[in-house]
C-alpha positions as CSV (number, residue, x, y, z in Angstrom):
1,X,-17.4,0.9,5.1
2,X,-18.2,-2.8,4.6
3,X,-20.5,-4.2,2.0
4,X,-21.1,-8.0,2.2
5,X,-22.4,-10.0,-0.7
6,X,-23.1,-7.0,-2.9
7,X,-26.4,-7.4,-4.8
8,X,-26.7,-11.0,-3.5
9,X,-23.4,-11.9,-5.2
10,X,-20.3,-13.7,-4.0
11,X,-18.4,-10.4,-3.9
12,X,-17.8,-8.2,-0.8
13,X,-15.8,-5.0,-0.3
14,X,-14.4,-3.1,2.6
15,X,-12.5,0.0,3.3
16,X,-11.2,1.6,6.4
17,X,-9.4,5.0,5.9
18,X,-8.8,8.2,7.8
19,X,-7.7,11.6,6.7
20,X,-6.4,14.0,9.3
21,X,-4.8,17.4,8.7
22,X,-4.4,20.9,10.2
23,X,-3.4,24.2,8.7
24,X,0.1,23.7,10.2
25,X,0.8,20.5,8.3
26,X,-0.9,21.2,5.0
27,X,2.4,21.6,3.2
28,X,3.5,18.2,4.3
29,X,0.3,16.7,3.1
30,X,0.6,18.5,-0.3
31,X,4.1,17.0,-0.7
32,X,2.9,13.5,0.3
33,X,-0.9,12.8,0.7
34,X,0.0,9.8,2.9
35,X,1.2,12.2,5.6
36,X,-2.5,12.7,6.3
37,X,-4.3,9.8,4.5
38,X,-4.1,6.4,6.2
39,X,-5.5,3.4,4.3
40,X,-5.9,0.5,6.8
41,X,-8.1,-1.6,4.6
42,X,-9.2,-1.4,1.0
43,X,-10.1,-4.8,-0.4
44,X,-12.5,-6.8,-2.5
45,X,-13.3,-10.4,-1.5
46,X,-14.7,-13.1,-3.8
47,X,-16.1,-16.1,-1.9
48,X,-17.4,-18.7,-4.5
49,X,-18.2,-21.1,-1.6
50,X,-18.2,-20.7,2.2
51,X,-14.9,-22.7,2.4
52,X,-12.9,-20.8,-0.2
53,X,-12.1,-17.1,-0.5
54,X,-9.9,-14.8,-2.5
55,X,-9.1,-11.3,-1.3
56,X,-7.5,-8.6,-3.5
57,X,-6.3,-5.3,-2.0
58,X,-5.0,-4.1,1.4
59,X,-6.3,-6.2,4.3
60,X,-5.1,-7.6,7.6
61,X,-5.6,-11.4,7.6
62,X,-7.1,-12.3,11.0
63,X,-5.2,-15.6,11.0
64,X,-1.9,-13.6,10.6
65,X,-2.9,-10.4,12.4
66,X,0.5,-9.4,13.8
67,X,2.1,-9.6,10.3
68,X,0.0,-6.5,9.5
69,X,-1.6,-5.4,6.3
70,X,-1.0,-7.3,3.1
71,X,-1.2,-5.3,-0.2
72,X,-1.9,-7.9,-2.8
73,X,-3.6,-11.3,-3.2
74,X,-4.7,-13.6,-0.4
75,X,-6.3,-17.1,-1.1
76,X,-7.7,-19.4,1.6
77,X,-9.4,-22.8,1.5
78,X,-10.9,-24.6,4.5
79,X,-11.3,-28.3,4.8
80,X,-13.7,-28.8,7.8
81,X,-11.3,-27.8,10.6
82,X,-8.1,-27.5,8.6
83,X,-7.2,-24.2,6.8
84,X,-4.6,-23.7,4.0
85,X,-3.8,-20.3,2.7
86,X,-1.2,-18.3,0.8
87,X,-0.5,-14.6,0.0
88,X,1.6,-12.5,-2.3
89,X,2.0,-8.8,-2.4
90,X,3.8,-6.1,-0.5
91,X,3.7,-4.5,2.9
92,X,2.9,-0.8,3.7
93,X,5.7,1.7,3.8
94,X,7.1,1.9,7.3
95,X,7.4,5.7,7.2
96,X,3.9,6.8,6.1
97,X,1.8,3.6,5.6
98,X,1.6,4.3,1.9
99,X,1.8,1.6,-0.8
100,X,5.4,0.5,-1.3
101,X,5.8,-2.2,-3.9
102,X,9.6,-2.5,-3.2
103,X,8.6,-4.2,0.1
104,X,7.4,-7.5,-1.5
105,X,6.3,-10.3,0.7
106,X,4.8,-13.7,0.2
107,X,4.1,-16.8,2.3
108,X,1.8,-19.7,3.1
109,X,0.0,-20.9,6.2
110,X,-2.0,-23.7,7.6
111,X,-4.2,-23.7,10.6
112,X,-6.7,-25.5,12.7
113,X,-10.1,-24.2,14.0
114,X,-12.2,-25.9,16.5
115,X,-15.4,-24.8,18.2
116,X,-16.9,-27.0,20.9
117,X,-20.6,-27.2,21.9
118,X,-20.0,-24.5,24.6
119,X,-18.9,-22.1,21.7
120,X,-15.3,-22.0,22.9
121,X,-13.2,-21.3,19.9
122,X,-9.6,-22.6,19.5
123,X,-7.7,-21.4,16.5
124,X,-4.0,-22.0,15.6
125,X,-2.1,-20.8,12.5
126,X,1.5,-21.6,11.5
127,X,2.9,-19.5,8.6
128,X,6.2,-19.1,6.8
129,X,6.8,-15.7,5.4
130,X,9.5,-14.1,3.2
131,X,9.8,-10.3,3.1
132,X,12.0,-8.4,0.6
133,X,13.4,-5.0,0.4
134,X,13.9,-4.3,-3.3
135,X,15.1,-7.5,-4.9
136,X,17.0,-8.7,-1.9
137,X,15.5,-10.9,0.9
138,X,15.2,-8.8,4.0
139,X,13.8,-11.5,6.4
140,X,12.4,-15.0,6.4
141,X,10.4,-16.1,9.5
142,X,8.0,-18.6,10.9
143,X,4.9,-17.2,12.6
144,X,2.6,-18.9,15.0
145,X,-0.7,-17.4,16.2
146,X,-3.1,-19.0,18.7
147,X,-6.4,-17.8,20.1
148,X,-8.5,-19.7,22.6
149,X,-11.5,-18.9,24.8
150,X,-10.1,-20.8,27.7
151,X,-13.1,-20.6,29.9
152,X,-16.2,-18.4,29.9
153,X,-15.2,-14.8,29.8
154,X,-11.5,-15.5,29.6
155,X,-9.8,-15.1,26.1
156,X,-6.2,-15.8,25.2
157,X,-4.4,-14.4,22.1
158,X,-0.7,-15.1,21.4
159,X,1.8,-14.8,18.6
160,X,5.4,-15.9,18.2
161,X,7.8,-15.0,15.4
162,X,11.0,-17.0,14.9
163,X,13.5,-15.5,12.5
164,X,14.9,-18.0,10.0
165,X,16.9,-15.5,7.9
166,X,17.5,-11.8,8.2
167,X,19.8,-9.1,6.8
168,X,20.8,-6.3,9.2
169,X,23.2,-3.6,7.9
170,X,24.1,-5.8,4.8
171,X,25.0,-8.8,7.1
172,X,23.1,-11.9,6.3
173,X,22.2,-14.2,9.2
174,X,20.6,-17.7,9.0
175,X,20.2,-18.3,12.7
176,X,16.9,-19.1,14.4
177,X,16.0,-16.3,16.8
178,X,12.9,-15.4,18.7
179,X,12.1,-11.9,17.4
180,X,8.6,-11.3,18.6
181,X,6.4,-12.7,21.4
182,X,3.0,-11.2,22.1
183,X,0.6,-12.7,24.8
184,X,-2.7,-11.3,25.9
185,X,-5.4,-12.4,28.3
186,X,-8.7,-10.6,28.2
């Protein structure tokens, strides 16, 4: 469900949920509704002007898509081709995709969008993100996302994550490591 500019206002809302169950797993769902209910998006957006938006709720930011859903507040301002944004909130629970406020995350990003006369979009975002588990820092990383319609009917999407800090089995590491590389041509 998506409702843009509700009653000609600056507010929009969206939700994307599914609920799946069978008689065999009903006890699991009664114990934890999120074994059957998946909330992928549930957000309200306020856009006082075309170049400024505030999002509250669960939403995947298309400029940071591989980071996943952000439960919280996202703010973005665009200055012609330059974009600056920030977010604070939490990430979904990794076991059942429920809301888990012990998994806090926050970060900031800046990006560049360009569209030429042939409608070939070029978009690049660089973000710095810190994710926590409880009160302790779990990981800190840099995220780069690039999309480009290289030529007519050929689209490129790529992301890179570079670990700046991580904690694995209570061992803190501050080395720079490539932890994620995703490339797609369509």
